[in-house]
SESEVEX-158581 format. One record per residue (C-alpha): residue number from 1; x negated, y, z. Coordinates in Angstrom, 1 decimal, padded with zeros to 4 digits. Layout:
  nr      u      v      w
 NUM      X      Y      Z
...
//
This chain:
  nr      u      v      w
   1 -186.9  124.9 -228.4
   2 -190.5  125.7 -226.7
   3 -193.6  126.4 -228.6
   4 -195.1  123.4 -227.5
   5 -192.2  121.0 -228.4
   6 -192.2  122.3 -232.1
   7 -195.8  121.7 -232.3
   8 -195.1  118.0 -231.2
   9 -192.2  117.4 -233.3
  10 -194.1  118.6 -236.4
  11 -197.1  116.8 -235.7
  12 -194.9  113.7 -235.1
  13 -192.6  114.5 -238.6
  14 -196.1  114.7 -240.4
  15 -197.1  111.4 -238.8
  16 -194.2  109.3 -239.8
  17 -193.6  110.8 -243.3
  18 -193.6  108.1 -245.7
  19 -193.6  105.3 -243.0
  20 -190.3  105.1 -242.0
  21 -188.2  104.7 -245.5
  22 -184.7  104.4 -243.2
  23 -185.4  107.7 -241.4
  24 -182.7  109.6 -242.9
  25 -180.3  106.6 -242.0
  26 -181.5  107.1 -238.5
  27 -180.9  111.0 -238.5
  28 -177.3  110.1 -240.2
  29 -176.5  107.9 -237.4
  30 -178.0  110.2 -234.7
  31 -175.9  113.2 -236.0
  32 -172.7  110.9 -235.8
  33 -173.4  109.7 -232.0
  34 -174.2  113.3 -231.2
  35 -170.8  115.0 -232.9
  36 -169.1  112.3 -231.1
  37 -170.5  113.2 -227.7
  38 -171.1  117.0 -228.1
  39 -169.6  117.9 -224.7
  40 -171.7  118.1 -222.2
  41 -171.3  115.8 -219.1
  42 -172.7  116.3 -215.9
  43 -172.7  113.4 -212.9
  44 -169.0  112.7 -212.1
  45 -167.5  112.1 -208.7
  46 -167.2  108.4 -210.5
  47 -171.0  108.3 -210.7
  48 -172.1  109.2 -206.9
  49 -175.3  107.5 -207.0
  50 -176.4  109.7 -210.0
  51 -174.9  112.7 -208.5
  52 -176.6  112.1 -205.2
  53 -179.8  112.1 -206.3
  54 -179.9  114.5 -209.0
  55 -179.5  117.0 -205.9
  56 -183.0  118.3 -205.0
  57 -184.3  116.0 -201.8
  58 -184.3  117.4 -198.4
  59 -187.9  118.0 -197.7
  60 -190.1  121.3 -198.8
  61 -192.7  120.3 -201.2
  62 -196.6  121.9 -202.2
  63 -198.8  121.0 -204.9
  64 -203.0  120.5 -205.0
  65 -205.6  120.0 -207.6
  66 -208.2  117.3 -207.3
  67 -211.4  118.4 -208.8
  68 -214.5  116.0 -209.5
  69 -218.2  116.9 -208.7
  70 -218.5  119.1 -211.8
  71 -215.3  121.1 -210.5
  72 -213.0  119.8 -213.0
  73 -209.3  119.3 -212.5
  74 -208.8  115.5 -212.5
  75 -205.4  114.9 -210.8
  76 -202.5  117.2 -209.8
  77 -200.7  116.5 -206.9
  78 -197.0  117.0 -205.4
  79 -196.1  116.2 -202.2
  80 -194.0  116.9 -199.1
  81 -195.3  119.8 -197.3
  82 -194.8  118.4 -193.7
  83 -195.4  114.8 -193.6
  84 -194.3  114.8 -189.9
  85 -191.0  115.8 -191.1
  86 -190.1  112.5 -193.1
  87 -190.1  110.2 -190.4
  88 -191.5  107.5 -192.8
  89 -194.8  107.0 -194.5
  90 -194.9  108.4 -197.8
  91 -194.7  106.0 -200.9
  92 -197.0  107.1 -203.9
  93 -196.0  107.3 -207.5
  94 -198.8  107.7 -210.1
  95 -197.8  109.2 -213.4
  96 -199.1  109.2 -217.0
  97 -198.9  112.1 -219.4
  98 -197.5  111.8 -222.8
  99 -199.9  112.5 -225.7
 100 -201.4  116.1 -225.4
 101 -199.3  116.7 -221.9
 102 -200.2  117.8 -218.7
 103 -198.4  117.5 -215.1
 104 -197.4  121.1 -215.1
 105 -195.0  120.2 -218.0
 106 -193.4  117.9 -216.3
 107 -193.2  119.3 -213.0
 108 -189.5  119.5 -212.5
 109 -189.5  116.0 -212.1
 110 -192.7  115.4 -210.2
 111 -191.5  118.2 -207.8
 112 -188.3  116.8 -207.3
 113 -189.7  113.3 -206.6
 114 -191.8  115.0 -203.7
 115 -188.6  116.7 -202.4
 116 -187.6  113.2 -201.6
 117 -190.7  112.2 -200.0
 118 -192.9  110.7 -202.3
 119 -196.1  111.6 -203.0
 120 -197.1  112.2 -206.6
 121 -200.5  112.2 -208.3
 122 -200.9  112.9 -212.0
 123 -204.1  112.5 -213.9
 124 -204.8  115.7 -215.9
 125 -205.9  113.9 -219.3
 126 -203.9  114.3 -222.3
 127 -204.3  111.0 -223.3
 128 -203.3  108.0 -220.6
 129 -202.3  105.1 -222.7
 130 -204.8  102.8 -221.7
 131 -203.7  102.9 -217.8
 132 -207.0  103.1 -216.6
 133 -206.3  106.8 -215.1
 134 -203.2  106.0 -213.8
 135 -204.4  103.1 -212.0
 136 -207.5  104.9 -210.4
 137 -205.0  107.8 -209.1
 138 -203.2  105.2 -207.2
 139 -206.3  104.0 -205.6
 140 -207.6  107.6 -205.1
 141 -204.7  108.0 -202.8
 142 -205.1  104.9 -201.2
 143 -208.2  105.6 -200.3
 144 -207.0  109.1 -199.0
 145 -204.5  107.4 -196.7
 146 -207.5  105.8 -194.8
 147 -210.0  109.0 -195.0
 148 -210.1  110.9 -191.4
 149 -209.4  114.5 -192.2
 150 -207.8  114.2 -195.5
 151 -204.5  115.5 -195.9
 152 -202.9  112.4 -196.5
 153 -204.6  110.4 -193.5
 154 -202.4  107.8 -192.1
 155 -199.4  109.7 -193.9
 156 -199.0  107.2 -196.9
 157 -197.6  103.9 -197.8
 158 -200.3  102.2 -199.9
 159 -198.3  099.1 -200.1
 160 -195.5  101.0 -201.9
 161 -196.9  102.3 -205.3
 162 -195.1  102.9 -208.6
 163 -196.5  104.0 -211.8
 164 -194.5  105.9 -214.5
 165 -195.4  107.9 -217.4
 166 -193.8  109.8 -220.7
 167 -194.7  108.1 -224.2
 168 -198.2  107.4 -224.1
 169 -198.2  107.5 -220.4
 170 -195.3  105.1 -220.4
 171 -197.6  102.6 -221.8
 172 -200.3  103.3 -219.8
 173 -198.1  102.7 -216.7
 174 -197.2  099.3 -217.9
 175 -200.7  098.6 -218.6
 176 -201.6  099.7 -215.2
 177 -198.9  097.7 -213.4
 178 -199.7  094.5 -215.6
 179 -203.5  094.9 -214.9
 180 -203.0  095.8 -211.1
 181 -199.8  094.0 -209.6
 182 -201.6  093.9 -206.0
 183 -201.3  097.7 -205.9
 184 -198.7  098.6 -208.3
 185 -195.1  097.4 -207.0
 186 -192.6  098.8 -209.8
 187 -192.9  100.5 -213.1
 188 -190.7  103.4 -214.3
 189 -191.0  104.6 -218.4
 190 -189.7  107.4 -220.2
 191 -189.4  106.5 -223.8
 192 -192.2  103.8 -224.0
 193 -193.3  103.7 -227.5
 194 -192.8  100.7 -230.0
 195 -196.3  099.2 -230.2
 196 -196.5  100.3 -234.0
 197 -197.4  103.8 -232.5
 198 -200.6  102.6 -230.9
 199 -203.5  104.3 -232.2
 200 -207.2  104.8 -230.9
 201 -207.8  108.2 -229.2
 202 -210.1  109.3 -226.5
 203 -208.8  106.8 -224.0
 204 -208.6  104.1 -226.2
 205 -211.1  102.7 -228.6
 206 -208.9  100.6 -230.4
 207 -205.1  100.5 -230.8
 208 -204.8  097.2 -228.7
 209 -206.4  099.2 -225.9
 210 -203.5  101.6 -225.9
 211 -200.8  099.0 -226.6
 212 -198.5  097.8 -223.5
 213 -197.1  094.0 -223.0
 214 -193.7  094.6 -220.9
 215 -193.3  090.9 -221.0
 216 -196.5  090.5 -218.8
 217 -195.0  092.5 -216.1
 218 -194.2  090.7 -212.7
 219 -192.8  093.8 -210.9
 220 -189.3  095.5 -211.1
 221 -189.2  097.9 -214.3
 222 -186.8  100.7 -215.3
 223 -187.3  101.5 -219.2
 224 -185.5  105.1 -219.5
 225 -185.2  106.3 -223.3
 226 -182.7  108.5 -225.2
 227 -180.1  108.3 -228.4
 228 -181.8  111.0 -229.8
 229 -183.3  111.4 -233.3
 230 -187.0  111.2 -232.2
 231 -186.3  108.5 -230.0
 232 -184.4  106.5 -232.6
 233 -187.9  106.6 -234.5
 234 -190.6  106.2 -231.5
 235 -188.7  104.9 -228.7
 236 -185.4  103.6 -230.1
 237 -182.3  102.0 -227.7
 238 -183.5  098.6 -229.7
 239 -187.0  098.8 -228.6
 240 -186.2  099.8 -225.3
 241 -183.9  096.8 -224.9
 242 -186.5  094.4 -226.5
 243 -188.9  095.4 -223.3
 244 -186.1  094.7 -220.7
 245 -185.4  091.5 -222.2
 246 -188.7  090.3 -222.2
 247 -189.2  091.0 -218.2
 248 -188.7  088.1 -216.8
 249 -188.0  089.3 -213.3
 250 -185.5  092.5 -212.2
 251 -185.4  095.3 -214.6
 252 -182.8  098.1 -215.7
 253 -182.7  099.5 -219.1
 254 -181.0  103.5 -219.0
 255 -180.3  105.1 -222.4
 256 -179.1  108.5 -221.5
 257 -177.0  110.4 -224.0
 258 -176.7  114.1 -222.9
 259 -179.0  116.2 -220.3
 260 -178.3  119.6 -219.6
 261 -175.6  120.1 -221.8
 262 -177.6  119.2 -224.9
 263 -178.5  115.8 -226.6
 264 -181.5  114.1 -224.7
 265 -184.3  113.1 -227.2
 266 -188.0  112.1 -226.7
 267 -189.4  115.0 -224.8
 268 -186.5  115.9 -222.9
 269 -188.0  115.0 -219.6
 270 -190.4  118.0 -219.9
 271 -189.6  121.4 -218.2
 272 -187.0  123.4 -219.9
 273 -189.5  125.9 -220.3
 274 -191.6  123.5 -222.5
 275 -188.8  122.5 -224.5
 276 -187.3  119.9 -222.5
 277 -183.8  119.5 -220.6
 278 -184.6  117.0 -217.6
 279 -182.1  117.5 -215.0
 280 -179.9  114.7 -216.7
 281 -182.8  112.3 -215.9
 282 -183.3  113.1 -212.5
 283 -180.7  111.4 -210.5
 284 -181.3  107.5 -211.8
 285 -185.1  108.0 -211.8
 286 -185.0  109.2 -208.4
 287 -182.7  106.3 -207.1
 288 -184.9  103.8 -208.9
 289 -187.9  104.8 -206.9
 290 -185.7  105.0 -203.7
 291 -184.5  101.6 -204.2
 292 -187.9  099.7 -205.0
 293 -190.1  101.8 -202.6
 294 -188.0  102.7 -200.1
 295 -185.3  099.9 -199.9
 296 -182.6  102.4 -200.1
 297 -178.9  100.5 -200.3
 298 -177.2  103.4 -201.6
 299 -179.8  104.0 -204.7
 300 -179.5  100.0 -205.2
 301 -175.9  100.3 -206.2
 302 -176.8  102.1 -209.4
 303 -179.1  098.9 -210.5
 304 -178.0  095.9 -208.2
 305 -174.8  094.2 -207.4
 306 -171.8  093.0 -209.3
 307 -171.2  096.2 -210.7
 308 -174.2  098.5 -211.3
 309 -173.4  102.4 -211.3
 310 -175.5  102.7 -214.4
 311 -173.8  100.3 -216.8
 312 -170.8  102.0 -216.3
 313 -171.9  105.5 -216.8
 314 -170.5  106.8 -220.1
 315 -173.3  109.2 -220.4
 316 -175.7  106.0 -220.5
 317 -174.6  103.8 -223.1
 318 -176.0  100.8 -224.0
 319 -177.8  100.7 -220.5
 320 -178.0  097.3 -218.7
 321 -179.3  095.3 -215.5
 322 -180.8  092.3 -214.6
//
C-alpha cells in the first residue's frame, strides 16, 4: 500500500473512531466476503463488454496543464494526441478529485478514457465537493472549442459532457450536474460518500455546500462503489443503492468486488503507485461514457436491454440498472 493511501486511511480511521459503533461488525462482514471471493478474477468471455473496454483504447494520448495568470496550474488535461485520427468530435469528461487528491493519482483512469477519444479535464484542487470547479472546467473546454488557435478548436463535442469524480469529487460531480444540466449530460461517481461525511473545507463554507442530492439529477447516472471495508463505512453498497433508487431516470449501480487480484475499496480507482488497484474499474467506466456520450450500442449492452451484462457479472454483485 502506498504512503499516500496509508496516510489517508489513518486519517479516516481517526475521524470515524468513536463515531461508528458497528464498525467491528462491518469489518467482520467484509472479512467474510473477502474470504469467499479471495480468488482473483479478470473480465471473462461471459462479460464481453467489460473485457472490450478494459483494454487500452485505439488512440495515442497526451497531456497538458492549464495555468492561471499567476502561473498556477488549475487544470490537468488528458486527451487524444491526434484529433484528426478520431473521425469524430471528442466528448468532454470533467473530473473532481477526492479529498487531498490530485489528477496525477488517477492518471491510469483518465489516460485510459483519453485513449478512447475523450478529452478529460481535471481540476488540480484537493477539495472539489462544491462542484464549482468541475463545472467551470467543462465550461473552459467548451469555450476552447470555439477559440481559434486553441488545440481544441473545432475538435470537441461540447454538447456531450460527463461529470465524474472520486469521493468528495463524486459529490462535486453530482452537484455540477444538478446545477448545470444544460451542459452536463451524464454523471459517473466513484464511492459517492454518505451525506453524513459532508463537512466544511476550503471549497465549502458549510457542510450543505458539500452535500450532494442525487434525487435532483435529471441526467443518467452511474454510481460505482465497492464491497471493501472502507467503503462499508464511507460509501456502502446500501448507501449507493439508495442514491441509485432516488434517481428518477436512467441509472446504473455498480458494486465491484475484486480489481487487479485484490479486494476493491474506497481508493482503488487511484493508480497502483498511489496504493490503488484500478484496472478492474476501467471496463464499465469506459463503457458507460461510450454509451452515454457516443451512443455506442456495444457499450450499452452492459447497462440496458433485458439482460444488462453488469447485473449478471459475478465480480459486481448487488449491481443494478433501471
